[in-house]
Short mmCIF file of the C-alpha atoms (twelve columns), coordinates in Angstrom:
data_MODEL
# 
_entry.id   MODEL 
# 
loop_
_atom_site.group_PDB 
_atom_site.id 
_atom_site.type_symbol 
_atom_site.label_atom_id 
_atom_site.label_alt_id 
_atom_site.label_comp_id 
_atom_site.label_asym_id 
_atom_site.label_seq_id 
_atom_site.Cartn_x 
_atom_site.Cartn_y 
_atom_site.Cartn_z 
_atom_site.pdbx_PDB_model_num 
ATOM 1   C CA . MET A 1   27.568  146.447 -38.248 1 
ATOM 2   C CA . VAL A 2   25.398  147.058 -41.319 1 
ATOM 3   C CA . GLN A 3   24.993  144.041 -43.599 1 
ATOM 4   C CA . LEU A 4   24.768  144.683 -47.341 1 
ATOM 5   C CA . HIS A 5   23.363  142.147 -49.786 1 
ATOM 6   C CA . VAL A 6   24.981  143.092 -53.103 1 
ATOM 7   C CA . LYS A 7   23.223  142.127 -56.336 1 
ATOM 8   C CA . ARG A 8   23.887  142.559 -60.058 1 
ATOM 9   C CA . GLY A 9   20.457  142.822 -61.646 1 
ATOM 10  C CA . ASP A 10  18.387  140.145 -59.910 1 
ATOM 11  C CA . GLU A 11  21.370  137.850 -59.310 1 
ATOM 12  C CA . SER A 12  22.816  137.668 -55.822 1 
ATOM 13  C CA . GLN A 13  26.561  138.372 -55.695 1 
ATOM 14  C CA . PHE A 14  27.883  138.570 -52.131 1 
ATOM 15  C CA . LEU A 15  27.260  139.797 -48.577 1 
ATOM 16  C CA . LEU A 16  29.305  142.620 -47.116 1 
ATOM 17  C CA . GLU A 17  29.456  143.872 -43.553 1 
ATOM 18  C CA . THR A 18  30.313  147.518 -43.031 1 
ATOM 19  C CA . THR A 19  29.675  150.351 -40.590 1 
ATOM 20  C CA . GLY A 20  26.821  152.792 -40.696 1 
ATOM 21  C CA . SER A 21  29.293  155.661 -40.621 1 
ATOM 22  C CA . ILE A 22  30.940  154.790 -43.962 1 
ATOM 23  C CA . SER A 23  30.305  157.357 -46.674 1 
ATOM 24  C CA . VAL A 24  28.345  156.365 -49.784 1 
ATOM 25  C CA . GLU A 25  31.319  157.301 -51.958 1 
ATOM 26  C CA . ASP A 26  33.744  155.058 -50.042 1 
ATOM 27  C CA . LEU A 27  31.188  152.242 -49.915 1 
ATOM 28  C CA . THR A 28  30.631  152.376 -53.684 1 
ATOM 29  C CA . GLN A 29  34.371  152.084 -54.344 1 
ATOM 30  C CA . GLN A 30  34.698  149.228 -51.860 1 
ATOM 31  C CA . VAL A 31  31.830  147.235 -53.412 1 
ATOM 32  C CA . ALA A 32  33.185  147.791 -56.936 1 
ATOM 33  C CA . ARG A 33  36.676  146.706 -55.844 1 
ATOM 34  C CA . ILE A 34  35.390  143.459 -54.314 1 
ATOM 35  C CA . TYR A 35  33.095  142.794 -57.270 1 
ATOM 36  C CA . ASN A 36  35.916  143.224 -59.821 1 
ATOM 37  C CA . SER A 37  38.385  141.196 -57.729 1 
ATOM 38  C CA . ARG A 38  35.959  138.273 -57.740 1 
ATOM 39  C CA . LEU A 39  35.767  138.491 -61.526 1 
ATOM 40  C CA . LYS A 40  39.559  138.277 -61.732 1 
ATOM 41  C CA . VAL A 41  39.566  135.166 -59.545 1 
ATOM 42  C CA . GLN A 42  36.921  133.559 -61.743 1 
ATOM 43  C CA . ARG A 43  38.930  134.216 -64.913 1 
ATOM 44  C CA . ILE A 44  42.143  132.924 -63.329 1 
ATOM 45  C CA . CYS A 45  40.286  129.749 -62.353 1 
ATOM 46  C CA . SER A 46  39.140  129.321 -65.951 1 
ATOM 47  C CA . GLU A 47  42.714  129.618 -67.234 1 
ATOM 48  C CA . ILE A 48  44.013  127.172 -64.599 1 
ATOM 49  C CA . GLU A 49  41.456  124.609 -65.750 1 
ATOM 50  C CA . GLU A 50  42.729  124.993 -69.323 1 
ATOM 51  C CA . LEU A 51  46.324  124.763 -68.063 1 
ATOM 52  C CA . ALA A 52  45.517  121.455 -66.372 1 
ATOM 53  C CA . GLU A 53  44.066  120.103 -69.626 1 
ATOM 54  C CA . HIS A 54  46.515  121.363 -72.272 1 
ATOM 55  C CA . GLY A 55  49.594  122.889 -70.622 1 
ATOM 56  C CA . VAL A 56  50.964  126.421 -70.905 1 
ATOM 57  C CA . PHE A 57  50.322  128.984 -73.654 1 
ATOM 58  C CA . LEU A 58  52.178  128.866 -76.915 1 
ATOM 59  C CA . PRO A 59  54.084  132.050 -77.911 1 
ATOM 60  C CA . PRO A 60  51.643  134.637 -79.334 1 
ATOM 61  C CA . ASN A 61  52.985  134.246 -82.895 1 
ATOM 62  C CA . MET A 62  52.238  130.479 -82.813 1 
ATOM 63  C CA . GLN A 63  48.767  130.500 -81.321 1 
ATOM 64  C CA . GLY A 64  46.037  129.287 -83.643 1 
ATOM 65  C CA . LEU A 65  48.453  127.874 -86.262 1 
ATOM 66  C CA . THR A 66  48.523  124.284 -87.446 1 
ATOM 67  C CA . ASP A 67  51.674  122.146 -87.150 1 
ATOM 68  C CA . GLU A 68  52.247  122.526 -90.896 1 
ATOM 69  C CA . GLN A 69  51.970  126.315 -90.715 1 
ATOM 70  C CA . THR A 70  54.368  126.430 -87.764 1 
ATOM 71  C CA . GLU A 71  56.867  124.300 -89.675 1 
ATOM 72  C CA . ASP A 72  56.544  126.333 -92.859 1 
ATOM 73  C CA . LEU A 73  57.117  129.582 -90.960 1 
ATOM 74  C CA . LYS A 74  60.020  127.969 -89.050 1 
ATOM 75  C CA . LEU A 75  58.583  129.064 -85.719 1 
ATOM 76  C CA . LYS A 76  59.900  127.548 -82.509 1 
ATOM 77  C CA . ASP A 77  58.239  127.243 -79.110 1 
ATOM 78  C CA . GLU A 78  60.867  128.410 -76.654 1 
ATOM 79  C CA . TRP A 79  58.483  128.300 -73.668 1 
ATOM 80  C CA . THR A 80  57.936  124.520 -73.550 1 
ATOM 81  C CA . ASP A 81  61.476  123.756 -72.325 1 
ATOM 82  C CA . LYS A 82  61.260  126.497 -69.707 1 
ATOM 83  C CA . CYS A 83  57.785  125.600 -68.367 1 
ATOM 84  C CA . VAL A 84  57.964  121.886 -67.559 1 
ATOM 85  C CA . PRO A 85  55.163  120.695 -65.203 1 
ATOM 86  C CA . SER A 86  56.317  119.375 -61.845 1 
ATOM 87  C CA . GLY A 87  56.412  115.581 -61.958 1 
ATOM 88  C CA . GLY A 88  56.445  115.414 -65.741 1 
ATOM 89  C CA . SER A 89  53.873  116.009 -68.465 1 
ATOM 90  C CA . VAL A 90  51.260  114.120 -70.468 1 
ATOM 91  C CA . PHE A 91  50.689  115.202 -74.066 1 
ATOM 92  C CA . LYS A 92  47.120  116.251 -74.835 1 
ATOM 93  C CA . LYS A 93  46.818  118.392 -77.930 1 
ATOM 94  C CA . ASP A 94  44.907  121.639 -77.740 1 
ATOM 95  C CA . GLU A 95  42.534  121.638 -80.702 1 
ATOM 96  C CA . ILE A 96  42.149  125.417 -80.460 1 
ATOM 97  C CA . GLY A 97  45.904  125.862 -80.815 1 
ATOM 98  C CA . ARG A 98  46.412  128.212 -77.860 1 
ATOM 99  C CA . ARG A 99  48.433  125.861 -75.619 1 
ATOM 100 C CA . ASN A 100 51.403  123.555 -76.195 1 
ATOM 101 C CA . GLY A 101 49.604  120.315 -75.215 1 
ATOM 102 C CA . HIS A 102 52.113  119.327 -72.499 1 
ATOM 103 C CA . ALA A 103 49.625  118.966 -69.657 1 
ATOM 104 C CA . PRO A 104 50.621  118.106 -66.052 1 
ATOM 105 C CA . ASN A 105 50.246  114.501 -64.876 1 
ATOM 106 C CA . GLU A 106 47.114  113.289 -63.082 1 
ATOM 107 C CA . LYS A 107 48.474  113.975 -59.588 1 
ATOM 108 C CA . MET A 108 49.335  117.599 -60.363 1 
ATOM 109 C CA . LYS A 109 46.083  117.957 -62.302 1 
ATOM 110 C CA . GLU A 110 44.117  116.995 -59.172 1 
ATOM 111 C CA . VAL A 111 46.022  119.602 -57.141 1 
ATOM 112 C CA . LEU A 112 45.081  122.316 -59.662 1 
ATOM 113 C CA . LYS A 113 41.437  121.195 -59.779 1 
ATOM 114 C CA . LYS A 114 41.153  121.222 -55.985 1 
ATOM 115 C CA . THR A 115 42.654  124.708 -55.826 1 
ATOM 116 C CA . VAL A 116 40.175  125.974 -58.421 1 
ATOM 117 C CA . GLU A 117 37.221  124.438 -56.570 1 
ATOM 118 C CA . GLU A 118 38.271  126.082 -53.302 1 
ATOM 119 C CA . ALA A 119 38.696  129.469 -54.986 1 
ATOM 120 C CA . LYS A 120 35.306  129.228 -56.698 1 
ATOM 121 C CA . ALA A 121 33.653  128.285 -53.417 1 
ATOM 122 C CA . LEU A 122 35.058  131.448 -51.823 1 
ATOM 123 C CA . ILE A 123 33.817  133.824 -54.510 1 
ATOM 124 C CA . SER A 124 30.496  131.954 -54.920 1 
ATOM 125 C CA . LYS A 125 29.096  133.968 -57.876 1 
ATOM 126 C CA . ALA A 126 30.358  136.692 -60.173 1 
ATOM 127 C CA . GLY A 127 28.909  138.928 -62.842 1 
ATOM 128 C CA . LEU A 128 29.840  139.206 -66.504 1 
ATOM 129 C CA . ASP A 129 31.589  142.541 -66.888 1 
ATOM 130 C CA . VAL A 130 34.080  144.654 -64.962 1 
ATOM 131 C CA . ILE A 131 32.772  147.892 -63.470 1 
ATOM 132 C CA . GLU A 132 35.426  150.533 -62.910 1 
ATOM 133 C CA . GLU A 133 35.346  152.145 -59.484 1 
ATOM 134 C CA . SER A 134 34.879  155.579 -61.012 1 
ATOM 135 C CA . GLU A 135 31.900  154.285 -63.013 1 
ATOM 136 C CA . ALA A 136 30.289  152.239 -60.222 1 
ATOM 137 C CA . GLN A 137 26.883  153.219 -58.942 1 
ATOM 138 C CA . LEU A 138 24.957  151.721 -56.027 1 
ATOM 139 C CA . TRP A 139 21.191  151.537 -55.787 1 
ATOM 140 C CA . TRP A 140 19.382  150.854 -52.536 1 
ATOM 141 C CA . ALA A 141 15.747  149.735 -52.407 1 
ATOM 142 C CA . ALA A 142 15.463  150.714 -56.105 1 
ATOM 143 C CA . LYS A 143 16.566  154.271 -55.306 1 
ATOM 144 C CA . GLU A 144 19.915  155.756 -56.217 1 
ATOM 145 C CA . LEU A 145 22.189  156.539 -53.302 1 
ATOM 146 C CA . LYS A 146 22.893  160.233 -53.864 1 
ATOM 147 C CA . ARG A 147 24.375  163.067 -51.898 1 
ATOM 148 C CA . THR A 148 21.390  165.312 -51.402 1 
ATOM 149 C CA . ASN A 149 21.992  166.379 -47.821 1 
ATOM 150 C CA . LYS A 150 24.203  165.605 -44.839 1 
ATOM 151 C CA . LEU A 151 22.065  162.634 -43.787 1 
ATOM 152 C CA . SER A 152 22.502  160.806 -47.104 1 
ATOM 153 C CA . ASP A 153 26.307  161.130 -47.074 1 
ATOM 154 C CA . PHE A 154 26.429  157.941 -45.039 1 
ATOM 155 C CA . VAL A 155 24.704  154.552 -45.028 1 
ATOM 156 C CA . GLY A 156 22.877  155.277 -41.776 1 
ATOM 157 C CA . LYS A 157 23.032  155.456 -38.001 1 
ATOM 158 C CA . ASN A 158 21.408  152.077 -37.297 1 
ATOM 159 C CA . GLU A 159 24.246  149.570 -36.946 1 
ATOM 160 C CA . LYS A 160 21.916  146.532 -37.249 1 
ATOM 161 C CA . THR A 161 20.411  147.396 -40.618 1 
ATOM 162 C CA . LYS A 162 20.195  144.853 -43.446 1 
ATOM 163 C CA . ILE A 163 20.291  146.585 -46.828 1 
ATOM 164 C CA . ILE A 164 19.946  145.260 -50.366 1 
ATOM 165 C CA . VAL A 165 22.122  147.227 -52.792 1 
ATOM 166 C CA . LYS A 166 22.574  146.715 -56.530 1 
ATOM 167 C CA . ILE A 167 25.780  147.579 -58.339 1 
ATOM 168 C CA . GLN A 168 25.346  149.178 -61.755 1 
ATOM 169 C CA . LYS A 169 27.370  151.126 -64.282 1 
ATOM 170 C CA . LYS A 170 26.579  154.832 -64.410 1 
ATOM 171 C CA . GLY A 171 24.086  155.744 -67.093 1 
ATOM 172 C CA . GLN A 172 22.408  152.321 -67.230 1 
ATOM 173 C CA . GLY A 173 19.331  153.508 -65.376 1 
ATOM 174 C CA . ALA A 174 17.607  151.999 -62.379 1 
ATOM 175 C CA . PRO A 175 17.809  148.212 -61.900 1 
ATOM 176 C CA . SER A 176 14.675  146.114 -61.566 1 
ATOM 177 C CA . ARG A 177 12.787  146.543 -58.312 1 
ATOM 178 C CA . GLU A 178 12.926  143.921 -55.600 1 
ATOM 179 C CA . PRO A 179 9.756   141.786 -55.397 1 
ATOM 180 C CA . VAL A 180 7.354   142.884 -52.652 1 
ATOM 181 C CA . ILE A 181 6.928   139.257 -51.544 1 
ATOM 182 C CA . SER A 182 9.314   136.334 -51.697 1 
ATOM 183 C CA . SER A 183 8.871   133.387 -54.071 1 
ATOM 184 C CA . GLU A 184 7.909   131.138 -51.130 1 
ATOM 185 C CA . GLU A 185 5.241   133.584 -49.962 1 
ATOM 186 C CA . GLN A 186 3.932   133.771 -53.524 1 
ATOM 187 C CA . LYS A 187 3.645   129.960 -53.671 1 
ATOM 188 C CA . GLN A 188 1.696   129.896 -50.405 1 
ATOM 189 C CA . MET A 189 -0.679  132.602 -51.653 1 
ATOM 190 C CA . MET A 190 -1.280  130.765 -54.922 1 
ATOM 191 C CA . LEU A 191 -1.981  127.539 -52.998 1 
ATOM 192 C CA . TYR A 192 -4.434  129.354 -50.724 1 
ATOM 193 C CA . TYR A 193 -6.368  130.921 -53.597 1 
ATOM 194 C CA . TYR A 194 -6.403  127.616 -55.476 1 
ATOM 195 C CA . ARG A 195 -8.028  125.887 -52.511 1 
ATOM 196 C CA . LYS A 196 -10.567 128.690 -52.158 1 
ATOM 197 C CA . GLN A 197 -11.401 128.386 -55.857 1 
ATOM 198 C CA . GLU A 198 -11.933 124.632 -55.501 1 
ATOM 199 C CA . GLU A 199 -14.288 125.213 -52.549 1 
ATOM 200 C CA . LEU A 200 -16.316 127.724 -54.573 1 
ATOM 201 C CA . LYS A 201 -16.585 125.259 -57.452 1 
ATOM 202 C CA . LYS A 202 -17.987 122.605 -55.124 1 
ATOM 203 C CA . LEU A 203 -20.551 125.055 -53.768 1 
ATOM 204 C CA . GLU A 204 -21.651 125.978 -57.293 1 
ATOM 205 C CA . GLU A 205 -22.055 122.327 -58.213 1 
ATOM 206 C CA . ASN A 206 -24.573 121.773 -55.384 1 
ATOM 207 C CA . ASP A 207 -28.249 122.027 -56.498 1 
ATOM 208 C CA . ASP A 208 -30.318 124.916 -55.220 1 
ATOM 209 C CA . ASP A 209 -32.819 122.485 -53.639 1 
ATOM 210 C CA . SER A 210 -30.194 120.435 -51.837 1 
ATOM 211 C CA . TYR A 211 -31.444 121.963 -48.606 1 
ATOM 212 C CA . LEU A 212 -34.527 119.662 -48.898 1 
ATOM 213 C CA . ASN A 213 -32.361 116.767 -47.755 1 
ATOM 214 C CA . SER A 214 -31.785 118.531 -44.453 1 
ATOM 215 C CA . GLU A 215 -33.686 117.378 -41.361 1 
ATOM 216 C CA . TRP A 216 -35.180 120.803 -40.693 1 
ATOM 217 C CA . ALA A 217 -36.821 120.789 -44.161 1 
ATOM 218 C CA . ASP A 218 -38.644 117.462 -43.619 1 
ATOM 219 C CA . SER A 219 -42.385 118.307 -43.412 1 
ATOM 220 C CA . HIS A 220 -43.186 114.940 -41.746 1 
ATOM 221 C CA . ALA A 221 -40.531 115.124 -39.068 1 
ATOM 222 C CA . LEU A 222 -42.888 116.578 -36.409 1 
ATOM 223 C CA . LYS A 223 -45.560 113.937 -37.120 1 
ATOM 224 C CA . ARG A 224 -43.086 111.063 -36.769 1 
ATOM 225 C CA . GLN A 225 -41.819 112.570 -33.530 1 
ATOM 226 C CA . PHE A 226 -45.343 112.536 -31.992 1 
ATOM 227 C CA . HIS A 227 -45.865 108.911 -33.071 1 
ATOM 228 C CA . GLY A 228 -42.544 107.881 -31.568 1 
ATOM 229 C CA . VAL A 229 -41.111 106.641 -34.845 1 
ATOM 230 C CA . LYS A 230 -38.535 109.315 -35.456 1 
ATOM 231 C CA . ASP A 231 -35.255 107.358 -35.242 1 
ATOM 232 C CA . ILE A 232 -36.339 103.882 -36.344 1 
ATOM 233 C CA . LYS A 233 -33.675 102.052 -38.333 1 
ATOM 234 C CA . TRP A 234 -34.254 98.933  -40.389 1 
ATOM 235 C CA . GLY A 235 -31.754 96.117  -40.607 1 
ATOM 236 C CA . PRO A 236 -30.468 93.105  -38.707 1 
ATOM 237 C CA . ARG A 237 -28.771 93.554  -35.362 1 
# 
């Protein structure tokens, strides 16, 4: 199997396993379909969270109106009686005016929250905009996957390849290139060069005549050796 790491810009989206024999055209449609499906799940999760807080939607002609405006226009919410939360409701007014305010009780609210958390964990991350399958374009190693000859019609023959691909709308140009080194490798390199710089600073701080303190530079060392007083140390035992 070939493993694809799909990105949108520099942001990681999801991993996808496929075969090396799949055509680039089919692969592009498959990636776009998964990408867009994850967006739909994310938006459904967002609406479920609002449902848990403020109940179901008001009829379109009542959304955004104040209670006074609704009364003046003699509008009636016919959905509230039909959409009663299981186990009863708790009133929590929607300040935006999109929902009826009849939220589910705490027990049902926890069920909805848990469901949303599980769904979000499955999709992990998602981009910002939908990319139609017909407009989807894949880039691999900062190069567009094109049909230029028979060899490029497919992902490849090596079934153990790991490929980074970036999904992009047609006409948006090439995405940013992948970094040559990882962030961790960059940190290690910066640490190495910092230490080398500190060592060079210490060497520059040493005086040019510091070598005179060395034993080999002592002009009287040979004389003391002949007199047998080379390693005499003073101090109490």
